All heavy atoms as a GROMACS GRO file, in nm:
protein
  397
    1MET      N    1   9.895   0.288   8.121
    1MET     CA    2   9.991   0.385   8.072
    1MET      C    3   9.938   0.525   8.097
    1MET      O    4   9.821   0.551   8.078
    1MET     CB    5  10.014   0.359   7.924
    1MET     CG    6  10.122   0.443   7.861
    1MET     SD    7  10.288   0.435   7.931
    1MET     CE    8  10.328   0.264   7.914
    2GLU      N    9  10.026   0.614   8.133
    2GLU     CA   10   9.987   0.753   8.160
    2GLU      C   11   9.984   0.836   8.032
    2GLU      O   12  10.062   0.813   7.941
    2GLU     CB   13  10.087   0.818   8.256
    2GLU     CG   14  10.060   0.789   8.400
    2GLU     CD   15  10.146   0.876   8.489
    2GLU    OE1   16  10.142   1.000   8.474
    2GLU    OE2   17  10.216   0.820   8.571
    3TRP      N   18   9.891   0.930   8.030
    3TRP     CA   19   9.878   1.025   7.919
    3TRP      C   20   9.908   1.164   7.973
    3TRP      O   21   9.876   1.196   8.086
    3TRP     CB   22   9.738   1.020   7.862
    3TRP     CG   23   9.709   0.891   7.793
    3TRP    CD1   24   9.665   0.776   7.850
    3TRP    CD2   25   9.724   0.864   7.655
    3TRP    NE1   26   9.650   0.679   7.755
    3TRP    CE2   27   9.685   0.730   7.633
    3TRP    CE3   28   9.765   0.939   7.545
    3TRP    CZ2   29   9.688   0.671   7.507
    3TRP    CZ3   30   9.766   0.880   7.420
    3TRP    CH2   31   9.728   0.747   7.403
    4ARG      N   32   9.966   1.249   7.889
    4ARG     CA   33   9.998   1.386   7.928
    4ARG      C   34   9.937   1.482   7.828
    4ARG      O   35   9.929   1.454   7.709
    4ARG     CB   36  10.149   1.405   7.930
    4ARG     CG   37  10.214   1.313   8.031
    4ARG     CD   38  10.355   1.346   8.050
    4ARG     NE   39  10.360   1.482   8.104
    4ARG     CZ   40  10.471   1.539   8.146
    4ARG    NH1   41  10.583   1.476   8.139
    4ARG    NH2   42  10.470   1.661   8.192
    5LYS      N   43   9.894   1.596   7.878
    5LYS     CA   44   9.845   1.701   7.789
    5LYS      C   45   9.925   1.827   7.816
    5LYS      O   46   9.986   1.842   7.922
    5LYS     CB   47   9.697   1.726   7.808
    5LYS     CG   48   9.659   1.788   7.939
    5LYS     CD   49   9.511   1.818   7.944
    5LYS     CE   50   9.477   1.891   8.072
    5LYS     NZ   51   9.345   1.946   8.071
    6SER      N   52   9.923   1.916   7.722
    6SER     CA   53   9.997   2.040   7.736
    6SER      C   54   9.942   2.122   7.851
    6SER      O   55   9.821   2.130   7.872
    6SER     CB   56   9.986   2.121   7.606
    6SER     OG   57  10.037   2.251   7.626
    7SER      N   58  10.031   2.184   7.925
    7SER     CA   59   9.988   2.273   8.033
    7SER      C   60   9.917   2.396   7.978
    7SER      O   61   9.843   2.463   8.048
    7SER     CB   62  10.108   2.315   8.118
    7SER     OG   63  10.202   2.382   8.037
    8ARG      N   64   9.934   2.424   7.851
    8ARG     CA   65   9.869   2.540   7.786
    8ARG      C   66   9.728   2.510   7.739
    8ARG      O   67   9.659   2.598   7.692
    8ARG     CB   68   9.953   2.587   7.668
    8ARG     CG   69  10.085   2.642   7.711
    8ARG     CD   70  10.161   2.690   7.591
    8ARG     NE   71  10.288   2.745   7.632
    8ARG     CZ   72  10.340   2.855   7.584
    8ARG    NH1   73  10.276   2.922   7.492
    8ARG    NH2   74  10.455   2.898   7.627
    9SER      N   75   9.685   2.386   7.750
    9SER     CA   76   9.552   2.351   7.700
    9SER      C   77   9.440   2.395   7.793
    9SER      O   78   9.325   2.396   7.754
    9SER     CB   79   9.543   2.200   7.676
    9SER     OG   80   9.557   2.130   7.797
   10GLY      N   81   9.472   2.431   7.916
   10GLY     CA   82   9.371   2.480   8.008
   10GLY      C   83   9.274   2.372   8.053
   10GLY      O   84   9.303   2.253   8.047
   11ASN      N   85   9.157   2.412   8.096
   11ASN     CA   86   9.057   2.318   8.147
   11ASN      C   87   8.943   2.292   8.051
   11ASN      O   88   8.845   2.230   8.087
   11ASN     CB   89   9.000   2.370   8.279
   11ASN     CG   90   9.106   2.372   8.388
   11ASN    OD1   91   9.192   2.285   8.392
   11ASN    ND2   92   9.100   2.471   8.475
   12ALA      N   93   8.955   2.339   7.928
   12ALA     CA   94   8.846   2.323   7.831
   12ALA      C   95   8.826   2.178   7.789
   12ALA      O   96   8.718   2.140   7.747
   12ALA     CB   97   8.871   2.411   7.709
   13GLY      N   98   8.930   2.097   7.799
   13GLY     CA   99   8.919   1.957   7.761
   13GLY      C  100   8.936   1.931   7.612
   13GLY      O  101   8.920   1.820   7.566
   14ASP      N  102   8.968   2.034   7.536
   14ASP     CA  103   8.989   2.020   7.392
   14ASP      C  104   9.138   2.018   7.364
   14ASP      O  105   9.198   2.120   7.331
   14ASP     CB  106   8.925   2.136   7.316
   14ASP     CG  107   8.775   2.141   7.336
   14ASP    OD1  108   8.715   2.036   7.362
   14ASP    OD2  109   8.718   2.250   7.324
   15CYS      N  110   9.199   1.902   7.378
   15CYS     CA  111   9.343   1.897   7.357
   15CYS      C  112   9.386   1.760   7.303
   15CYS      O  113   9.310   1.664   7.306
   15CYS     CB  114   9.417   1.926   7.486
   15CYS     SG  115   9.386   1.807   7.617
   16VAL      N  116   9.507   1.758   7.257
   16VAL     CA  117   9.570   1.634   7.214
   16VAL      C  118   9.658   1.588   7.328
   16VAL      O  119   9.732   1.667   7.386
   16VAL     CB  120   9.655   1.657   7.086
   16VAL    CG1  121   9.735   1.533   7.052
   16VAL    CG2  122   9.567   1.699   6.971
   17GLU      N  123   9.648   1.461   7.361
   17GLU     CA  124   9.729   1.404   7.469
   17GLU      C  125   9.834   1.311   7.411
   17GLU      O  126   9.810   1.245   7.310
   17GLU     CB  127   9.642   1.327   7.567
   17GLU     CG  128   9.540   1.415   7.636
   17GLU     CD  129   9.446   1.338   7.727
   17GLU    OE1  130   9.403   1.227   7.687
   17GLU    OE2  131   9.416   1.388   7.834
   18LEU      N  132   9.948   1.307   7.474
   18LEU     CA  133  10.060   1.225   7.431
   18LEU      C  134  10.087   1.119   7.536
   18LEU      O  135  10.092   1.150   7.655
   18LEU     CB  136  10.184   1.314   7.413
   18LEU     CG  137  10.314   1.250   7.373
   18LEU    CD1  138  10.302   1.183   7.236
   18LEU    CD2  139  10.424   1.355   7.372
   19ARG      N  140  10.101   0.995   7.492
   19ARG     CA  141  10.130   0.889   7.587
   19ARG      C  142  10.270   0.910   7.645
   19ARG      O  143  10.360   0.954   7.575
   19ARG     CB  144  10.120   0.753   7.519
   19ARG     CG  145  10.077   0.646   7.616
   19ARG     CD  146  10.028   0.526   7.544
   19ARG     NE  147  10.134   0.427   7.545
   19ARG     CZ  148  10.116   0.302   7.512
   19ARG    NH1  149   9.999   0.258   7.473
   19ARG    NH2  150  10.216   0.218   7.516
   20GLN      N  151  10.286   0.880   7.772
   20GLN     CA  152  10.410   0.905   7.844
   20GLN      C  153  10.532   0.845   7.772
   20GLN      O  154  10.638   0.904   7.770
   20GLN     CB  155  10.400   0.846   7.985
   20GLN     CG  156  10.516   0.878   8.074
   20GLN     CD  157  10.493   1.002   8.155
   20GLN    OE1  158  10.382   1.049   8.168
   20GLN    NE2  159  10.598   1.056   8.210
   21ASP      N  160  10.516   0.728   7.712
   21ASP     CA  161  10.629   0.663   7.644
   21ASP      C  162  10.644   0.708   7.498
   21ASP      O  163  10.722   0.651   7.423
   21ASP     CB  164  10.618   0.512   7.652
   21ASP     CG  165  10.498   0.457   7.575
   21ASP    OD1  166  10.418   0.536   7.519
   21ASP    OD2  167  10.482   0.334   7.572
   22LEU      N  168  10.571   0.811   7.457
   22LEU     CA  169  10.577   0.872   7.323
   22LEU      C  170  10.536   0.776   7.211
   22LEU      O  171  10.581   0.789   7.098
   22LEU     CB  172  10.718   0.927   7.294
   22LEU     CG  173  10.777   1.023   7.394
   22LEU    CD1  174  10.917   1.065   7.351
   22LEU    CD2  175  10.689   1.145   7.413
   23SER      N  176  10.449   0.681   7.239
   23SER     CA  177  10.412   0.582   7.136
   23SER      C  178  10.272   0.602   7.080
   23SER      O  179  10.233   0.528   6.990
   23SER     CB  180  10.424   0.442   7.194
   23SER     OG  181  10.326   0.421   7.293
   24ALA      N  182  10.196   0.701   7.130
   24ALA     CA  183  10.061   0.722   7.080
   24ALA      C  184  10.011   0.861   7.118
   24ALA      O  185  10.058   0.921   7.214
   24ALA     CB  186   9.965   0.617   7.136
   25VAL      N  187   9.914   0.910   7.040
   25VAL     CA  188   9.845   1.035   7.069
   25VAL      C  189   9.696   1.008   7.068
   25VAL      O  190   9.649   0.911   7.009
   25VAL     CB  191   9.880   1.146   6.968
   25VAL    CG1  192  10.025   1.187   6.979
   25VAL    CG2  193   9.845   1.106   6.826
   26ARG      N  194   9.619   1.094   7.135
   26ARG     CA  195   9.474   1.080   7.136
   26ARG      C  196   9.409   1.216   7.159
   26ARG      O  197   9.471   1.310   7.208
   26ARG     CB  198   9.428   0.981   7.242
   26ARG     CG  199   9.443   1.031   7.385
   26ARG     CD  200   9.396   0.930   7.483
   26ARG     NE  201   9.406   0.983   7.621
   26ARG     CZ  202   9.379   0.912   7.728
   26ARG    NH1  203   9.341   0.787   7.717
   26ARG    NH2  204   9.390   0.968   7.848
   27ASP      N  205   9.282   1.224   7.126
   27ASP     CA  206   9.200   1.343   7.150
   27ASP      C  207   9.140   1.328   7.289
   27ASP      O  208   9.080   1.226   7.320
   27ASP     CB  209   9.090   1.349   7.043
   27ASP     CG  210   9.003   1.471   7.053
   27ASP    OD1  211   8.997   1.534   7.160
   27ASP    OD2  212   8.938   1.504   6.953
   28SER      N  213   9.152   1.430   7.372
   28SER     CA  214   9.100   1.421   7.509
   28SER      C  215   8.949   1.401   7.514
   28SER      O  216   8.897   1.350   7.612
   28SER     CB  217   9.139   1.545   7.589
   28SER     OG  218   9.080   1.660   7.533
   29LYS      N  219   8.879   1.438   7.407
   29LYS     CA  220   8.733   1.419   7.404
   29LYS      C  221   8.696   1.274   7.372
   29LYS      O  222   8.583   1.233   7.395
   29LYS     CB  223   8.669   1.512   7.301
   29LYS     CG  224   8.681   1.659   7.337
   29LYS     CD  225   8.619   1.745   7.230
   29LYS     CE  226   8.691   1.727   7.103
   29LYS     NZ  227   8.749   1.833   7.032
   30ARG      N  228   8.791   1.198   7.317
   30ARG     CA  229   8.767   1.056   7.281
   30ARG      C  230   8.881   0.971   7.335
   30ARG      O  231   8.960   0.915   7.258
   30ARG     CB  232   8.756   1.042   7.130
   30ARG     CG  233   8.637   1.118   7.073
   30ARG     CD  234   8.620   1.094   6.926
   30ARG     NE  235   8.586   0.954   6.905
   30ARG     CZ  236   8.606   0.891   6.790
   30ARG    NH1  237   8.659   0.954   6.689
   30ARG    NH2  238   8.572   0.765   6.776
   31PRO      N  239   8.895   0.960   7.466
   31PRO     CA  240   9.011   0.892   7.524
   31PRO      C  241   9.021   0.743   7.493
   31PRO      O  242   9.126   0.684   7.510
   31PRO     CB  243   8.995   0.916   7.674
   31PRO     CG  244   8.851   0.945   7.694
   31PRO     CD  245   8.804   1.010   7.568
   32GLY      N  246   8.915   0.682   7.445
   32GLY     CA  247   8.920   0.540   7.413
   32GLY      C  248   8.984   0.509   7.278
   32GLY      O  249   9.009   0.394   7.244
   33VAL      N  250   9.012   0.615   7.201
   33VAL     CA  251   9.068   0.597   7.067
   33VAL      C  252   9.205   0.665   7.064
   33VAL      O  253   9.218   0.782   7.097
   33VAL     CB  254   8.977   0.663   6.960
   33VAL    CG1  255   9.037   0.647   6.822
   33VAL    CG2  256   8.837   0.605   6.966
   34SER      N  257   9.307   0.590   7.026
   34SER     CA  258   9.440   0.650   7.017
   34SER      C  259   9.504   0.615   6.883
   34SER      O  260   9.466   0.520   6.816
   34SER     CB  261   9.529   0.601   7.132
   34SER     OG  262   9.550   0.463   7.124
   35LEU      N  263   9.600   0.696   6.844
   35LEU     CA  264   9.671   0.678   6.717
   35LEU      C  265   9.815   0.642   6.750
   35LEU      O  266   9.888   0.722   6.810
   35LEU     CB  267   9.667   0.808   6.637
   35LEU     CG  268   9.747   0.811   6.508
   35LEU    CD1  269   9.688   0.714   6.406
   35LEU    CD2  270   9.750   0.951   6.453
   36PRO      N  271   9.859   0.520   6.715
   36PRO     CA  272   9.998   0.484   6.741
   36PRO      C  273  10.091   0.566   6.652
   36PRO      O  274  10.061   0.589   6.535
   36PRO     CB  275  10.006   0.336   6.707
   36PRO     CG  276   9.880   0.301   6.638
   36PRO     CD  277   9.783   0.414   6.654
   37VAL      N  278  10.201   0.610   6.708
   37VAL     CA  279  10.301   0.687   6.635
   37VAL      C  280  10.439   0.639   6.677
   37VAL      O  281  10.456   0.583   6.785
   37VAL     CB  282  10.289   0.839   6.661
   37VAL    CG1  283  10.162   0.895   6.604
   37VAL    CG2  284  10.299   0.871   6.808
   38SER      N  285  10.537   0.664   6.593
   38SER     CA  286  10.674   0.626   6.629
   38SER      C  287  10.734   0.736   6.717
   38SER      O  288  10.697   0.853   6.708
   38SER     CB  289  10.760   0.606   6.505
   38SER     OG  290  10.788   0.730   6.444
   39ARG      N  291  10.827   0.696   6.801
   39ARG     CA  292  10.895   0.794   6.887
   39ARG      C  293  10.968   0.897   6.802
   39ARG      O  294  10.972   1.015   6.836
   39ARG     CB  295  10.992   0.724   6.980
   39ARG     CG  296  10.926   0.642   7.084
   39ARG     CD  297  11.026   0.569   7.168
   39ARG     NE  298  10.981   0.581   7.306
   39ARG     CZ  299  11.058   0.570   7.409
   39ARG    NH1  300  11.186   0.547   7.394
   39ARG    NH2  301  11.010   0.584   7.530
   40ASP      N  302  11.027   0.852   6.692
   40ASP     CA  303  11.098   0.945   6.604
   40ASP      C  304  11.004   1.050   6.547
   40ASP      O  305  11.041   1.167   6.536
   40ASP     CB  306  11.167   0.870   6.490
   40ASP     CG  307  11.285   0.787   6.538
   40ASP    OD1  308  11.342   0.818   6.645
   40ASP    OD2  309  11.320   0.690   6.469
   41ALA      N  310  10.883   1.010   6.510
   41ALA     CA  311  10.786   1.106   6.457
   41ALA      C  312  10.747   1.209   6.562
   41ALA      O  313  10.734   1.328   6.532
   41ALA     CB  314  10.662   1.032   6.407
   42VAL      N  315  10.730   1.166   6.686
   42VAL     CA  316  10.695   1.259   6.794
   42VAL      C  317  10.810   1.355   6.819
   42VAL      O  318  10.789   1.476   6.831
   42VAL     CB  319  10.658   1.182   6.923
   42VAL    CG1  320  10.642   1.278   7.040
   42VAL    CG2  321  10.532   1.100   6.902
   43ARG      N  322  10.930   1.305   6.824
   43ARG     CA  323  11.047   1.391   6.845
   43ARG      C  324  11.060   1.494   6.733
   43ARG      O  325  11.089   1.611   6.757
   43ARG     CB  326  11.173   1.308   6.856
   43ARG     CG  327  11.184   1.235   6.986
   43ARG     CD  328  11.322   1.172   7.002
   43ARG     NE  329  11.324   1.091   7.120
   43ARG     CZ  330  11.331   0.959   7.121
   43ARG    NH1  331  11.338   0.892   7.008
   43ARG    NH2  332  11.332   0.893   7.234
   44GLU      N  333  11.040   1.450   6.609
   44GLU     CA  334  11.049   1.540   6.496
   44GLU      C  335  10.943   1.650   6.504
   44GLU      O  336  10.971   1.768   6.480
   44GLU     CB  337  11.034   1.462   6.366
   44GLU     CG  338  11.052   1.546   6.242
   44GLU     CD  339  11.045   1.466   6.114
   44GLU    OE1  340  11.063   1.343   6.118
   44GLU    OE2  341  11.018   1.527   6.010
   45LEU      N  342  10.821   1.612   6.539
   45LEU     CA  343  10.714   1.711   6.554
   45LEU      C  344  10.747   1.813   6.663
   45LEU      O  345  10.733   1.934   6.642
   45LEU     CB  346  10.581   1.640   6.588
   45LEU     CG  347  10.463   1.732   6.618
   45LEU    CD1  348  10.428   1.817   6.496
   45LEU    CD2  349  10.345   1.651   6.666
   46ILE      N  350  10.790   1.765   6.778
   46ILE     CA  351  10.824   1.856   6.889
   46ILE      C  352  10.937   1.949   6.850
   46ILE      O  353  10.933   2.068   6.879
   46ILE     CB  354  10.858   1.775   7.016
   46ILE    CG1  355  10.730   1.708   7.067
   46ILE    CG2  356  10.919   1.865   7.122
   46ILE    CD1  357  10.753   1.606   7.176
   47THR      N  358  11.036   1.897   6.780
   47THR     CA  359  11.147   1.980   6.736
   47THR      C  360  11.101   2.090   6.641
   47THR      O  361  11.140   2.206   6.654
   47THR     CB  362  11.254   1.893   6.665
   47THR    OG1  363  11.302   1.796   6.759
   47THR    CG2  364  11.370   1.976   6.614
   48LYS      N  365  11.013   2.055   6.547
   48LYS     CA  366  10.962   2.154   6.452
   48LYS      C  367  10.874   2.258   6.520
   48LYS      O  368  10.876   2.375   6.484
   48LYS     CB  369  10.887   2.085   6.339
   48LYS     CG  370  10.978   2.013   6.245
   48LYS     CD  371  10.906   1.948   6.132
   48LYS     CE  372  11.006   1.880   6.040
   48LYS     NZ  373  10.942   1.824   5.922
   49LEU      N  374  10.795   2.216   6.619
   49LEU     CA  375  10.708   2.310   6.689
   49LEU      C  376  10.787   2.406   6.778
   49LEU      O  377  10.744   2.518   6.802
   49LEU     CB  378  10.606   2.234   6.774
   49LEU     CG  379  10.500   2.157   6.697
   49LEU    CD1  380  10.414   2.074   6.794
   49LEU    CD2  381  10.414   2.250   6.614
   50ALA      N  382  10.903   2.362   6.824
   50ALA     CA  383  10.984   2.445   6.914
   50ALA      C  384  11.062   2.552   6.840
   50ALA      O  385  11.119   2.643   6.903
   50ALA     CB  386  11.081   2.355   6.992
   51ARG      N  387  11.064   2.548   6.709
   51ARG     CA  388  11.141   2.647   6.632
   51ARG      C  389  11.078   2.782   6.633
   51ARG      O  390  10.970   2.811   6.647
   51ARG     CB  391  11.158   2.602   6.488
   51ARG     CG  392  11.248   2.485   6.476
   51ARG     CD  393  11.266   2.448   6.333
   51ARG     NE  394  11.341   2.325   6.326
   51ARG     CZ  395  11.359   2.257   6.215
   51ARG    NH1  396  11.307   2.300   6.103
   51ARG    NH2  397  11.429   2.148   6.214
   0.00000   0.00000   0.00000
């Protein structure tokens, strides 16, 4: 599965990555550990951040 990070995170490697299918997030410094999340929770977060 592909992971995506924000284009604003730069090259420092300190970012949160989102799984392409919106089902998990992870810390780029610890790619072997991910946190499962619901798609609805991700959508809600993105909506709130976009305000």
